DRENZA-539667 format. One record per residue (C-alpha): residue number from 1; residue in one letter; x, y, z. Coordinates in nm, 2 decimals, decimal comma, always signed. Example, Ala and Ser with C-alpha at 12.3 -4.5 7.8 and 13.67 -1.06 7.14 Angstrom:
REM DRENZA-539667
atom pos: 1	code: A	u: +1,23	v: -0,45	w: +0,78
atom pos: 2	code: S	u: +1,37	v: -0,11	w: +0,71
//
This chain:
REM DRENZA-539667
atom pos: 1	code: M	u: +3,88	v: -0,75	w: +1,09
atom pos: 2	code: M	u: +3,81	v: -0,60	w: +1,39
atom pos: 3	code: D	u: +3,43	v: -0,48	w: +1,21
atom pos: 4	code: R	u: +3,35	v: -0,86	w: +1,03
atom pos: 5	code: E	u: +3,47	v: -1,08	w: +1,36
atom pos: 6	code: I	u: +3,19	v: -0,84	w: +1,58
atom pos: 7	code: K	u: +3,00	v: -0,92	w: +1,26
atom pos: 8	code: Q	u: +3,10	v: -1,24	w: +1,30
atom pos: 9	code: C	u: +2,99	v: -1,28	w: +1,73
atom pos: 10	code: T	u: +2,64	v: -1,10	w: +1,65
atom pos: 11	code: E	u: +2,47	v: -1,40	w: +1,37
atom pos: 12	code: M	u: +2,66	v: -1,66	w: +1,67
atom pos: 13	code: I	u: +2,44	v: -1,45	w: +1,85
atom pos: 14	code: N	u: +2,11	v: -1,44	w: +1,66
atom pos: 15	code: R	u: +2,13	v: -1,76	w: +1,57
atom pos: 16	code: L	u: +2,15	v: -1,91	w: +1,99
atom pos: 17	code: R	u: +1,81	v: -1,69	w: +2,05
atom pos: 18	code: M	u: +1,70	v: -1,84	w: +1,80
atom pos: 19	code: F	u: +1,74	v: -2,17	w: +1,91
atom pos: 20	code: A	u: +1,68	v: -2,09	w: +2,22
atom pos: 21	code: H	u: +1,32	v: -1,90	w: +2,12
atom pos: 22	code: P	u: +1,22	v: -2,06	w: +1,79
atom pos: 23	code: E	u: +0,81	v: -1,93	w: +1,70
atom pos: 24	code: A	u: +0,86	v: -1,84	w: +1,39
atom pos: 25	code: D	u: +0,84	v: -1,40	w: +1,41
atom pos: 26	code: E	u: +0,62	v: -1,34	w: +1,20
atom pos: 27	code: K	u: +0,30	v: -1,59	w: +1,06
atom pos: 28	code: K	u: +0,16	v: -1,55	w: +0,73
atom pos: 29	code: P	u: +0,03	v: -1,79	w: +0,39
atom pos: 30	code: I	u: +0,33	v: -1,83	w: +0,20
atom pos: 31	code: P	u: +0,25	v: -1,97	w: -0,13
atom pos: 32	code: A	u: +0,42	v: -2,28	w: -0,11
atom pos: 33	code: A	u: +0,50	v: -2,39	w: -0,51
atom pos: 34	code: R	u: +0,61	v: -2,03	w: -0,52
atom pos: 35	code: F	u: +0,81	v: -2,04	w: -0,25
atom pos: 36	code: M	u: +1,03	v: -2,36	w: -0,35
atom pos: 37	code: L	u: +1,09	v: -2,22	w: -0,65
atom pos: 38	code: E	u: +1,27	v: -1,91	w: -0,49
atom pos: 39	code: S	u: +1,44	v: -2,11	w: -0,28
atom pos: 40	code: G	u: +1,53	v: -2,33	w: -0,54
atom pos: 41	code: E	u: +1,67	v: -2,08	w: -0,74
atom pos: 42	code: L	u: +1,83	v: -1,93	w: -0,34
atom pos: 43	code: I	u: +2,00	v: -2,24	w: -0,36
atom pos: 44	code: R	u: +2,13	v: -2,32	w: -0,71
atom pos: 45	code: M	u: +2,28	v: -1,95	w: -0,69
atom pos: 46	code: S	u: +2,49	v: -2,01	w: -0,37
atom pos: 47	code: L	u: +2,64	v: -2,36	w: -0,50
atom pos: 48	code: P	u: +3,01	v: -2,42	w: -0,55
atom pos: 49	code: E	u: +3,01	v: -2,43	w: -0,96
atom pos: 50	code: N	u: +3,09	v: -2,78	w: -0,99
atom pos: 51	code: V	u: +2,79	v: -2,92	w: -0,77
atom pos: 52	code: D	u: +2,51	v: -3,03	w: -1,01
atom pos: 53	code: F	u: +2,17	v: -2,94	w: -0,85
atom pos: 54	code: E	u: +1,87	v: -3,02	w: -0,97
atom pos: 55	code: R	u: +1,48	v: -2,92	w: -0,86
atom pos: 56	code: D	u: +1,15	v: -3,16	w: -0,88
atom pos: 57	code: I	u: +0,90	v: -2,93	w: -0,75
atom pos: 58	code: R	u: +0,56	v: -3,08	w: -0,74
atom pos: 59	code: L	u: +0,29	v: -2,85	w: -0,54
atom pos: 60	code: P	u: -0,06	v: -2,70	w: -0,69
atom pos: 61	code: E	u: -0,08	v: -2,37	w: -0,69
atom pos: 62	code: D	u: -0,36	v: -2,33	w: -0,48
atom pos: 63	code: V	u: -0,12	v: -2,51	w: -0,15
atom pos: 64	code: A	u: +0,04	v: -2,27	w: +0,10
atom pos: 65	code: M	u: +0,22	v: -2,33	w: +0,40
atom pos: 66	code: L	u: +0,14	v: -2,05	w: +0,75
atom pos: 67	code: G	u: +0,47	v: -1,92	w: +0,90
atom pos: 68	code: D	u: +0,80	v: -1,70	w: +0,87
atom pos: 69	code: A	u: +0,96	v: -1,73	w: +0,57
atom pos: 70	code: N	u: +1,29	v: -1,61	w: +0,62
atom pos: 71	code: Q	u: +1,29	v: -1,85	w: +0,90
atom pos: 72	code: L	u: +1,20	v: -2,08	w: +0,60
atom pos: 73	code: K	u: +1,53	v: -2,01	w: +0,36
atom pos: 74	code: Q	u: +1,77	v: -2,01	w: +0,64
atom pos: 75	code: M	u: +1,64	v: -2,33	w: +0,70
atom pos: 76	code: L	u: +1,66	v: -2,44	w: +0,31
atom pos: 77	code: I	u: +2,05	v: -2,26	w: +0,30
atom pos: 78	code: N	u: +2,17	v: -2,43	w: +0,58
atom pos: 79	code: L	u: +2,04	v: -2,76	w: +0,50
atom pos: 80	code: S	u: +2,23	v: -2,68	w: +0,14
atom pos: 81	code: N	u: +2,56	v: -2,57	w: +0,37
atom pos: 82	code: N	u: +2,56	v: -2,85	w: +0,49
atom pos: 83	code: A	u: +2,52	v: -3,06	w: +0,20
atom pos: 84	code: V	u: +2,79	v: -2,90	w: +0,04
atom pos: 85	code: H	u: +3,06	v: -3,03	w: +0,32
atom pos: 86	code: A	u: +2,94	v: -3,36	w: +0,24
atom pos: 87	code: L	u: +3,04	v: -3,32	w: -0,10
atom pos: 88	code: R	u: +3,42	v: -3,20	w: -0,12
atom pos: 89	code: N	u: +3,58	v: -3,55	w: -0,20
atom pos: 90	code: C	u: +3,30	v: -3,60	w: -0,42
atom pos: 91	code: A	u: +3,37	v: -3,72	w: -0,79
atom pos: 92	code: Q	u: +3,03	v: -3,57	w: -0,90
atom pos: 93	code: P	u: +2,90	v: -3,42	w: -0,65
atom pos: 94	code: R	u: +2,46	v: -3,32	w: -0,66
atom pos: 95	code: I	u: +2,28	v: -3,21	w: -0,49
atom pos: 96	code: R	u: +1,87	v: -3,29	w: -0,51
atom pos: 97	code: L	u: +1,55	v: -3,07	w: -0,40
atom pos: 98	code: R	u: +1,21	v: -3,14	w: -0,38
atom pos: 99	code: A	u: +0,88	v: -3,10	w: -0,27
atom pos: 100	code: R	u: +0,52	v: -3,24	w: -0,30
atom pos: 101	code: L	u: +0,23	v: -3,31	w: -0,06
atom pos: 102	code: A	u: +0,26	v: -3,54	w: +0,16
atom pos: 103	code: T	u: +0,11	v: -3,86	w: +0,17
atom pos: 104	code: A	u: -0,08	v: -4,03	w: +0,47
atom pos: 105	code: E	u: +0,21	v: -4,22	w: +0,56
atom pos: 106	code: E	u: +0,37	v: -3,84	w: +0,59
atom pos: 107	code: L	u: +0,09	v: -3,67	w: +0,70
atom pos: 108	code: A	u: +0,13	v: -3,90	w: +1,03
atom pos: 109	code: R	u: +0,46	v: -3,78	w: +1,11
atom pos: 110	code: L	u: +0,35	v: -3,45	w: +1,22
atom pos: 111	code: P	u: +0,37	v: -3,40	w: +1,60
atom pos: 112	code: H	u: -0,02	v: -3,21	w: +1,54
atom pos: 113	code: E	u: -0,32	v: -3,32	w: +1,34
atom pos: 114	code: A	u: -0,39	v: -3,14	w: +1,02
atom pos: 115	code: D	u: -0,57	v: -3,19	w: +0,71
atom pos: 116	code: R	u: -0,31	v: -3,19	w: +0,42
atom pos: 117	code: A	u: +0,09	v: -3,15	w: +0,42
atom pos: 118	code: L	u: +0,38	v: -3,03	w: +0,22
atom pos: 119	code: L	u: +0,70	v: -3,31	w: +0,23
atom pos: 120	code: L	u: +1,02	v: -3,10	w: +0,11
atom pos: 121	code: C	u: +1,35	v: -3,32	w: +0,07
atom pos: 122	code: I	u: +1,72	v: -3,20	w: +0,02
atom pos: 123	code: E	u: +1,97	v: -3,51	w: -0,10
atom pos: 124	code: D	u: +2,31	v: -3,49	w: -0,12
atom pos: 125	code: N	u: +2,52	v: -3,82	w: -0,29
atom pos: 126	code: G	u: +2,81	v: -3,72	w: -0,05
atom pos: 127	code: A	u: +3,03	v: -3,86	w: +0,25
atom pos: 128	code: G	u: +2,66	v: -3,95	w: +0,43
atom pos: 129	code: M	u: +2,69	v: -4,06	w: +0,82
atom pos: 130	code: S	u: +2,76	v: -4,27	w: +1,10
atom pos: 131	code: E	u: +2,44	v: -4,39	w: +1,24
atom pos: 132	code: E	u: +2,61	v: -4,25	w: +1,58
atom pos: 133	code: V	u: +2,68	v: -3,91	w: +1,42
atom pos: 134	code: R	u: +2,31	v: -3,91	w: +1,26
atom pos: 135	code: A	u: +2,21	v: -3,90	w: +1,63
atom pos: 136	code: R	u: +2,44	v: -3,64	w: +1,75
atom pos: 137	code: I	u: +2,34	v: -3,36	w: +1,40
atom pos: 138	code: F	u: +2,06	v: -3,13	w: +1,56
atom pos: 139	code: D	u: +2,31	v: -3,12	w: +1,91
atom pos: 140	code: P	u: +2,36	v: -2,76	w: +1,97
atom pos: 141	code: F	u: +2,71	v: -2,70	w: +1,93
atom pos: 142	code: F	u: +2,73	v: -3,00	w: +1,77
atom pos: 143	code: T	u: +2,96	v: -3,01	w: +1,42
atom pos: 144	code: T	u: +3,20	v: -3,29	w: +1,22
atom pos: 145	code: K	u: +3,36	v: -2,99	w: +1,03
atom pos: 146	code: P	u: +3,67	v: -2,86	w: +1,11
atom pos: 147	code: A	u: +3,81	v: -2,66	w: +1,37
atom pos: 148	code: G	u: +3,69	v: -2,28	w: +1,25
atom pos: 149	code: E	u: +3,47	v: -2,39	w: +0,96
atom pos: 150	code: G	u: +3,15	v: -2,45	w: +1,21
atom pos: 151	code: T	u: +2,96	v: -2,36	w: +1,51
atom pos: 152	code: G	u: +2,72	v: -2,65	w: +1,50
atom pos: 153	code: L	u: +2,42	v: -2,44	w: +1,51
atom pos: 154	code: G	u: +2,35	v: -2,44	w: +1,10
atom pos: 155	code: L	u: +2,08	v: -2,82	w: +1,22
atom pos: 156	code: S	u: +2,01	v: -2,66	w: +1,55
atom pos: 157	code: M	u: +1,80	v: -2,44	w: +1,37
atom pos: 158	code: V	u: +1,66	v: -2,62	w: +1,07
atom pos: 159	code: H	u: +1,55	v: -2,86	w: +1,41
atom pos: 160	code: A	u: +1,42	v: -2,54	w: +1,53
atom pos: 161	code: A	u: +1,28	v: -2,37	w: +1,33
atom pos: 162	code: V	u: +1,07	v: -2,73	w: +1,17
atom pos: 163	code: R	u: +0,94	v: -2,73	w: +1,51
atom pos: 164	code: A	u: +0,87	v: -2,35	w: +1,55
atom pos: 165	code: H	u: +0,63	v: -2,40	w: +1,21
atom pos: 166	code: G	u: +0,47	v: -2,76	w: +1,37
atom pos: 167	code: G	u: +0,63	v: -2,95	w: +1,16
atom pos: 168	code: A	u: +0,79	v: -3,32	w: +1,11
atom pos: 169	code: I	u: +1,17	v: -3,34	w: +1,01
atom pos: 170	code: T	u: +1,44	v: -3,75	w: +0,95
atom pos: 171	code: V	u: +1,66	v: -3,82	w: +0,82
atom pos: 172	code: H	u: +1,86	v: -4,08	w: +0,59
atom pos: 173	code: S	u: +2,17	v: -4,10	w: +0,61
atom pos: 174	code: A	u: +2,43	v: -4,46	w: +0,53
atom pos: 175	code: P	u: +2,90	v: -4,39	w: +0,59
atom pos: 176	code: E	u: +2,96	v: -4,39	w: +0,18
atom pos: 177	code: A	u: +2,57	v: -4,35	w: +0,06
atom pos: 178	code: G	u: +2,39	v: -3,96	w: +0,12
atom pos: 179	code: T	u: +2,23	v: -3,78	w: +0,25
atom pos: 180	code: R	u: +1,87	v: -3,73	w: +0,24
atom pos: 181	code: I	u: +1,64	v: -3,49	w: +0,46
atom pos: 182	code: E	u: +1,33	v: -3,47	w: +0,49
atom pos: 183	code: I	u: +1,06	v: -3,20	w: +0,63
atom pos: 184	code: T	u: +0,71	v: -3,25	w: +0,68
atom pos: 185	code: L	u: +0,60	v: -2,92	w: +0,71
atom pos: 186	code: P	u: +0,17	v: -2,84	w: +0,77
atom pos: 187	code: L	u: -0,06	v: -2,65	w: +0,55
atom pos: 188	code: T	u: -0,32	v: -2,35	w: +0,61
atom pos: 189	code: A	u: -0,64	v: -2,47	w: +0,65
atom pos: 190	code: N	u: -0,70	v: -2,18	w: +0,43
atom pos: 191	code: S	u: -0,41	v: -2,27	w: +0,18
atom pos: 192	code: A	u: -0,69	v: -2,24	w: -0,13
atom pos: 193	code: T	u: -0,78	v: -1,90	w: -0,08
atom pos: 194	code: Q	u: -0,56	v: -1,66	w: -0,21
atom pos: 195	code: T	u: -0,57	v: -1,33	w: +0,10
atom pos: 196	code: A	u: -0,48	v: -1,04	w: +0,10
atom pos: 197	code: A	u: -0,08	v: -1,16	w: +0,20
atom pos: 198	code: Q	u: -0,06	v: -1,34	w: -0,05
atom pos: 199	code: R	u: -0,08	v: -1,02	w: -0,27
atom pos: 200	code: N	u: +0,11	v: -0,83	w: -0,06
atom pos: 201	code: A	u: +0,35	v: -1,08	w: -0,11
atom pos: 202	code: E	u: +0,41	v: -0,95	w: -0,54
atom pos: 203	code: P	u: +0,72	v: -0,77	w: -0,55
atom pos: 204	code: V	u: +0,64	v: -0,41	w: -0,71
atom pos: 205	code: P	u: +0,83	v: -0,36	w: -1,09
atom pos: 206	code: G	u: +1,14	v: -0,17	w: -1,16
atom pos: 207	code: H	u: +1,12	v: +0,01	w: -1,45
atom pos: 208	code: G	u: +1,47	v: +0,01	w: -1,56
atom pos: 209	code: E	u: +1,65	v: +0,23	w: -1,31
atom pos: 210	code: T	u: +2,00	v: +0,12	w: -1,23
atom pos: 211	code: L	u: +2,09	v: +0,06	w: -0,86
atom pos: 212	code: L	u: +2,41	v: +0,05	w: -0,72
atom pos: 213	code: L	u: +2,38	v: -0,25	w: -0,42
atom pos: 214	code: I	u: +2,70	v: -0,24	w: -0,21
atom pos: 215	code: D	u: +2,76	v: -0,55	w: +0,04
atom pos: 216	code: D	u: +3,05	v: -0,77	w: +0,19
atom pos: 217	code: D	u: +2,84	v: -1,11	w: +0,21
atom pos: 218	code: T	u: +2,89	v: -1,21	w: -0,13
atom pos: 219	code: F	u: +2,57	v: -1,47	w: -0,10
atom pos: 220	code: L	u: +2,34	v: -1,18	w: -0,03
atom pos: 221	code: L	u: +2,46	v: -0,95	w: -0,28
atom pos: 222	code: Q	u: +2,48	v: -1,23	w: -0,57
atom pos: 223	code: T	u: +2,11	v: -1,32	w: -0,46
atom pos: 224	code: N	u: +1,94	v: -0,97	w: -0,43
atom pos: 225	code: A	u: +2,10	v: -0,87	w: -0,74
atom pos: 226	code: E	u: +1,99	v: -1,16	w: -0,93
atom pos: 227	code: L	u: +1,59	v: -1,10	w: -0,73
atom pos: 228	code: L	u: +1,62	v: -0,71	w: -0,76
atom pos: 229	code: R	u: +1,73	v: -0,79	w: -1,22
atom pos: 230	code: S	u: +1,40	v: -1,06	w: -1,14
atom pos: 231	code: I	u: +1,21	v: -0,75	w: -1,18
atom pos: 232	code: G	u: +1,32	v: -0,51	w: -1,37
atom pos: 233	code: Y	u: +1,62	v: -0,32	w: -1,24
atom pos: 234	code: Q	u: +1,97	v: -0,28	w: -1,35
atom pos: 235	code: V	u: +2,18	v: -0,33	w: -1,06
atom pos: 236	code: L	u: +2,59	v: -0,30	w: -0,99
atom pos: 237	code: T	u: +2,74	v: -0,48	w: -0,68
atom pos: 238	code: A	u: +2,98	v: -0,37	w: -0,51
atom pos: 239	code: E	u: +3,14	v: -0,57	w: -0,27
atom pos: 240	code: N	u: +3,31	v: -0,30	w: +0,00
atom pos: 241	code: G	u: +3,33	v: +0,07	w: -0,03
atom pos: 242	code: E	u: +3,61	v: +0,15	w: -0,20
atom pos: 243	code: Q	u: +3,44	v: -0,10	w: -0,49
atom pos: 244	code: A	u: +3,09	v: +0,09	w: -0,49
atom pos: 245	code: L	u: +3,34	v: +0,44	w: -0,49
atom pos: 246	code: R	u: +3,56	v: +0,34	w: -0,85
atom pos: 247	code: L	u: +3,15	v: +0,25	w: -0,97
atom pos: 248	code: A	u: +2,99	v: +0,56	w: -0,84
atom pos: 249	code: A	u: +3,33	v: +0,77	w: -1,03
atom pos: 250	code: E	u: +3,28	v: +0,50	w: -1,41
atom pos: 251	code: K	u: +2,93	v: +0,48	w: -1,38
atom pos: 252	code: G	u: +2,76	v: +0,70	w: -1,20
atom pos: 253	code: E	u: +2,52	v: +0,88	w: -1,44
atom pos: 254	code: R	u: +2,31	v: +0,58	w: -1,48
atom pos: 255	code: I	u: +2,29	v: +0,49	w: -1,06
atom pos: 256	code: A	u: +1,96	v: +0,64	w: -0,96
atom pos: 257	code: A	u: +1,93	v: +0,47	w: -0,57
atom pos: 258	code: I	u: +2,22	v: +0,29	w: -0,39
atom pos: 259	code: V	u: +2,09	v: +0,01	w: -0,18
atom pos: 260	code: S	u: +2,40	v: -0,04	w: +0,09
atom pos: 261	code: D	u: +2,47	v: -0,28	w: +0,38
atom pos: 262	code: I	u: +2,59	v: -0,07	w: +0,67
atom pos: 263	code: V	u: +2,86	v: -0,28	w: +0,92
atom pos: 264	code: M	u: +3,12	v: -0,36	w: +0,71
atom pos: 265	code: P	u: +3,48	v: -0,39	w: +0,75
atom pos: 266	code: E	u: +3,76	v: -0,13	w: +0,64
atom pos: 267	code: M	u: +3,45	v: +0,10	w: +0,54
atom pos: 268	code: S	u: +3,08	v: +0,08	w: +0,63
atom pos: 269	code: G	u: +2,77	v: +0,19	w: +0,45
atom pos: 270	code: P	u: +2,75	v: +0,49	w: +0,62
atom pos: 271	code: E	u: +3,07	v: +0,63	w: +0,61
atom pos: 272	code: T	u: +3,07	v: +0,48	w: +0,20
atom pos: 273	code: I	u: +2,75	v: +0,74	w: +0,11
atom pos: 274	code: Q	u: +2,95	v: +0,95	w: +0,32
atom pos: 275	code: R	u: +3,25	v: +1,01	w: +0,15
atom pos: 276	code: L	u: +3,05	v: +0,94	w: -0,24
atom pos: 277	code: A	u: +2,89	v: +1,27	w: -0,11
atom pos: 278	code: D	u: +3,24	v: +1,42	w: -0,05
atom pos: 279	code: A	u: +3,25	v: +1,37	w: -0,41
atom pos: 280	code: G	u: +3,00	v: +1,51	w: -0,56
atom pos: 281	code: F	u: +2,76	v: +1,24	w: -0,54
atom pos: 282	code: Q	u: +2,48	v: +1,16	w: -0,44
atom pos: 283	code: R	u: +2,14	v: +0,97	w: -0,46
atom pos: 284	code: P	u: +1,86	v: +0,78	w: -0,25
atom pos: 285	code: T	u: +2,00	v: +0,50	w: +0,03
atom pos: 286	code: M	u: +1,85	v: +0,25	w: +0,12
atom pos: 287	code: F	u: +2,05	v: +0,04	w: +0,35
atom pos: 288	code: I	u: +2,02	v: -0,31	w: +0,51
atom pos: 289	code: T	u: +2,15	v: -0,48	w: +0,79
atom pos: 290	code: G	u: +2,18	v: -0,78	w: +0,98
atom pos: 291	code: Y	u: +2,18	v: -0,60	w: +1,35
atom pos: 292	code: D	u: +1,91	v: -0,45	w: +1,53
atom pos: 293	code: Q	u: +1,76	v: -0,17	w: +1,22
atom pos: 294	code: D	u: +1,57	v: +0,06	w: +1,51
atom pos: 295	code: Q	u: +1,97	v: +0,06	w: +1,61
atom pos: 296	code: Q	u: +2,13	v: +0,07	w: +1,35
atom pos: 297	code: A	u: +1,87	v: +0,38	w: +1,18
atom pos: 298	code: N	u: +1,98	v: +0,57	w: +1,55
atom pos: 299	code: K	u: +2,33	v: +0,57	w: +1,49
atom pos: 300	code: L	u: +2,31	v: +0,69	w: +1,14
atom pos: 301	code: P	u: +2,54	v: +1,02	w: +1,12
atom pos: 302	code: A	u: +2,32	v: +1,34	w: +1,18
atom pos: 303	code: G	u: +2,21	v: +1,46	w: +0,83
atom pos: 304	code: L	u: +2,19	v: +1,07	w: +0,69
atom pos: 305	code: K	u: +1,80	v: +1,10	w: +0,68
atom pos: 306	code: A	u: +1,77	v: +0,67	w: +0,48
atom pos: 307	code: P	u: +1,53	v: +0,38	w: +0,55
atom pos: 308	code: V	u: +1,73	v: +0,04	w: +0,72
atom pos: 309	code: L	u: +1,58	v: -0,26	w: +0,63
atom pos: 310	code: R	u: +1,67	v: -0,59	w: +0,78
atom pos: 311	code: K	u: +1,83	v: -0,88	w: +0,66
atom pos: 312	code: P	u: +1,74	v: -1,12	w: +0,50
atom pos: 313	code: V	u: +1,49	v: -0,92	w: +0,32
atom pos: 314	code: H	u: +1,25	v: -1,10	w: +0,08
atom pos: 315	code: I	u: +1,23	v: -0,92	w: -0,23
atom pos: 316	code: A	u: +0,90	v: -0,77	w: -0,18
atom pos: 317	code: E	u: +0,93	v: -0,59	w: +0,10
atom pos: 318	code: L	u: +1,24	v: -0,45	w: -0,11
atom pos: 319	code: S	u: +1,09	v: -0,38	w: -0,40
atom pos: 320	code: R	u: +0,80	v: -0,16	w: -0,22
atom pos: 321	code: A	u: +1,05	v: +0,01	w: +0,05
atom pos: 322	code: L	u: +1,25	v: +0,14	w: -0,34
atom pos: 323	code: A	u: +0,95	v: +0,19	w: -0,53
atom pos: 324	code: Q	u: +0,87	v: +0,47	w: -0,19
atom pos: 325	code: L	u: +1,24	v: +0,58	w: -0,25
atom pos: 326	code: L	u: +1,28	v: +0,61	w: -0,62
atom pos: 327	code: A	u: +0,95	v: +0,79	w: -0,65
atom pos: 328	code: A	u: +0,99	v: +1,04	w: -0,33
atom pos: 329	code: S	u: +1,31	v: +1,13	w: -0,53
atom pos: 330	code: R	u: +1,12	v: +1,23	w: -0,81
//
């Protein structure tokens, strides 16, 4: 319980830091069509089964945004989470994700002049909101959720991310009429050219190796598992150390490598790996963490040498690290 509370506090601090310093951490060209398709899949996997999800992505392959892909994906996840909350009492809940090139009128919303822009839209048919609520939704700590269900930072982070990427956000809503949030983001001047950064964003495929993936965050666990399967890996998933120990005992001969969260309730990632080693099960291991990766790497027990990646990790970065990990063990 204490570990989970510490983790939640750390996540809130990270959100506050992002709100206070919203600049994108690392701006790189992001192929817009691929980004929206990947983000749509992340949203689909995170939604409750009763929510109908529609996607309409109409973007040419040669356009790109300049920004921080992780920050933009978190922005979309926050928007979808907010939409899910608005759908709680809806008989036929629906969320629609759309993306296309902006019209001249939509382009004029941007705070700075741009030749082209992307318009993305998340729309739900939920409860909607009054004009008074709509005027405050981006205020830090403002929330309409019951106590204990929200921090009031999700939409503040969305607004900060849009601002950091030179974009604009527009909200259309009315009580019992659903909500449509439109975000306009500028496209880079050299978006028609595939850059080295874009080529480096290609995932390194697996070759059928089986991975043991451990994370107490069910959404991230299933998302990373699906992404790894899509590039050629087989994946076993465990939501805690005990599940990982059982899987290793039952299917250990199949497992080629382990990817584990570090901070988990009851049994941490390093403790799980140590328990496996004590039982005679040792495999190449990599850790992922939502905390400072250098600090977490320095806290690993003596003798446990493993790369540490920072959440949320892009599939291209994760796949490259896995390929290096497996190659070193051969």
